Structure formats: structure tokens, C-alpha cells
N, C-alpha and C positions, 0 to 999 in steps of 0.2 A: 963877377958873373961871367960864365963862359957863353960863348956864342952858340953853343949846342944846348938847346933846352932839354931839361931833365925829363925823361920819359916816364909817365906814370901809368900804372895798369889801368885799364878801363874798368869801370864799375861792372860788375856781373849783371848781364842782362838776362832777365827771365826768358826761358824757352818758350816759344810760341806753342800754345796748346790749341788743338782743334776741339771745339765744342761738339759733342755728339749728341744728336736728338734721338730720343727713344720713342717708341710707339706708346700710346697711352696703356698702361697696364690694367689688368683685371684684378679683382679682389682674391688674393692668394688664400686668405683664410677661408672665404666663402667657398672657393674651389675645393680646399681640403675637406670641409664639412660636407659638400655635395658628393665628393669621391667616398667618403665614409659612409653616407646614406646608401650609395650604390653597393658598397661592399656588404652592407648589413642586409640589403634586400636585392639581390641580383636580378629577381623577376620583375622588379618595378618597371612600369611603362607609363608614358604619357600619351597624349592623343593630340596630333596636329589636326586642325580643321581649316578647310578652305571652302569658300562658296564662290563658284565661278559662274559668271553670267555672260552669255554671248551677246554682242552688240551689233551684229550684222556682219556679213562676209565672214572672215575668220578672226575678227577682232574680239577679244574677251577681256573682261576685268575679273580678276580673282581677289576676293576680299578675305583678309586674313587679320582677324581680331580688329583692333581699332586703327590699323595702318591704312595708308593710302593703298588703292588697289594696285595689284601687279597687273600690268597691261601686256597682253600677248597678241601677236598678229603673225601673219605669214608674209614672206617676201612677195613681190609682184609676180615672179615666175611660178609661184604656188598659189596664185589667185588671191592673195591678200593685199593689203594696202601698204605694207611695209612701214607701218607707223610705230612699231614696237618690236622687240625681240621676238624671235620664233620660239615655239614650245621647247625644241631641243636646246636652244641657247639658254632658255631659263633653266632647264635641267642642269646644264654645265655650270650656270651661276650658282645654283644650289649646292652642286658639288664643291666648286671653288669656295664658296662661304663655308661649307662645313669643314673642309680641309684647313682653312684658315683658322677657324675657331679651335680645331683640334691642335694645330701647330702652336697657337698662342697659348692654349691650356697646358700643353706639355712643357713648353718653355717656361711657363710661370711656375709650374711644379718643380722643375729643375733649377729655378732661380736664374734663368738666362734671360737677360734684357735684350729684346729684340730692337733694332733700329730701322729694319726694312723687312717687309714680308709682302711679296707680290706673287700671284699664281697665274700662269698663262695656260689655258685649257683649250683643247680642240678635240672634236670627235668626228669619226666617220659615220655618217648617217645617210640614208637614201630612203626614197619613198616610192619604189617602183609599183608597190600595190595600191597606190593613189588612195591611201586611207581605207582600203577595202572597197572603193567605189569603182569596181570593174577594171582594176589595174592587174598587174602580174599576180598569179596565184603564189602565195608564199606561206610559210609556217612561221610561227612566232620567233624561233630562234634566228631566222633570216632577217628579221626586221628590227628596227631600232638601232642604237649605236652598236657598231661592230667592233670599234677600237676607240678607246679615250686615251689621250696623252696629256699629262700634266707636268709642266716645268715650274719649279719653285724658286723664286729669287729670295734668299734669306740672308740677313746680316744681323749680327748681335754680338754680345760678349761671350763667344764660345769659339771653340776651333771648328774648322770645316767638318771634321769627323763628328763632333758633337751635334752641330746643326743638321747634318745628314741624318743622324740617328733620331732626332726629334721629328724630322719630316717622315722618316719611315714608321716610327712609332705611332704618330698621329694618323697616317694613312691606314695602318692596320686597324685602328680602333674608330675610324670614321663611320658614323651611322649612315650617311648618305653614300659613301663609297661602298660600303658593305651592302646597302640595298641594291646598288647597281651590279655588284659582283655576284650576288646570290639570288636564288629564286625566292619570290615573296609570295605569300598567300594573297590572292587578289580576287575580289568579286565586284561586280557591277550589275546593277538592276535598275529598273524603271520605278521611280517613286510612285507610291499609290496615289 
């Protein structure tokens, strides 16, 4: 036996794999049936209903179906109690939710599994008219959001270009984004 030990090759060690967690998927077959129904009847519409009750000062509860109420308030500098998001923040929340739904639906259609989806929204809004309570005299186009910016953080099993296209496609078809971009027939009246 020689003083030099015989070198033996090391056993092949498996490469370390990173486990990727994906967001919980939606029902793709159900999505395809829903899309087919839309193609068959493009004029089909649903109705969203909300019942809003003022609780004092600027705090309100909006009841939507069987869900807990959506609570809205104003910040202290706008005479609220700052106990909940302001109405404009709720509008941005609705936009973020709608865009998130659309991005998820388009990714599902294209069979792209998403591992991360976050949206950061901000909007430029002011209230110099003081809700019409003797503030600045303004016209409707001067009031409300004057600009909205959305940044989307998205990761999944697709190239950056494919993910960008999913986001652009979802934005184009977003019901809430299009409500904000386009004039909408609007009526308000005092209940009998």
C-alpha cells in the first residue's frame, strides 16, 4: 500500500434548487367560459350596488352585499377623524384591485404563473372648491384626480417583455381604469 491514498471521485451532489412560490391561481376553465359568454353577448352588463351611511362628521360606512362595510373618513386637516382611508384613496384602491384582477386574468389566459404582483398607486387631487361649500369656483374637469400614476411590480414564469405586455393589455381592458379615463353617464337625485 502506498503512502498516497487513492483519490476517488466525489459522489455527484444534486444542485440546490430554489423553490418558487406562486400566487394562488384562479379557475382558468371558468375564466374561458366567462370570456366566451362575453363574446357571445358584448352588451351584457351587471350592476354593482353600494349603500352608504354617514356616521357623523365625514365618516361613512358603505355596505356592499354581505361583506363588512367599507369605512371611509377624511384626514384631520380636512375636518375628518382620520379613522379610515379618504374617498380618493378608496378610488385608488378600487383601481389597484381592478388592475390586479385584470393582470391575473390575462396571465391566467396566457398560462403565465405569477409569483409576485404588487401595484403602487398615487394620484394628484386637491379640493380648493371645498366640496362646493363656498371654496374656489371651479368646473368639473378642474376637480378630482388630475393625474394618476401606477407602478406594477410583477414576477412570474415569463420574460420581462411578456410581463410588460400582460400589464398593458390588462390596463387597456380594465373596467375601473376605463371608468376613470372616459366620461360616464352620471345622475344624482334626492330619493322620494
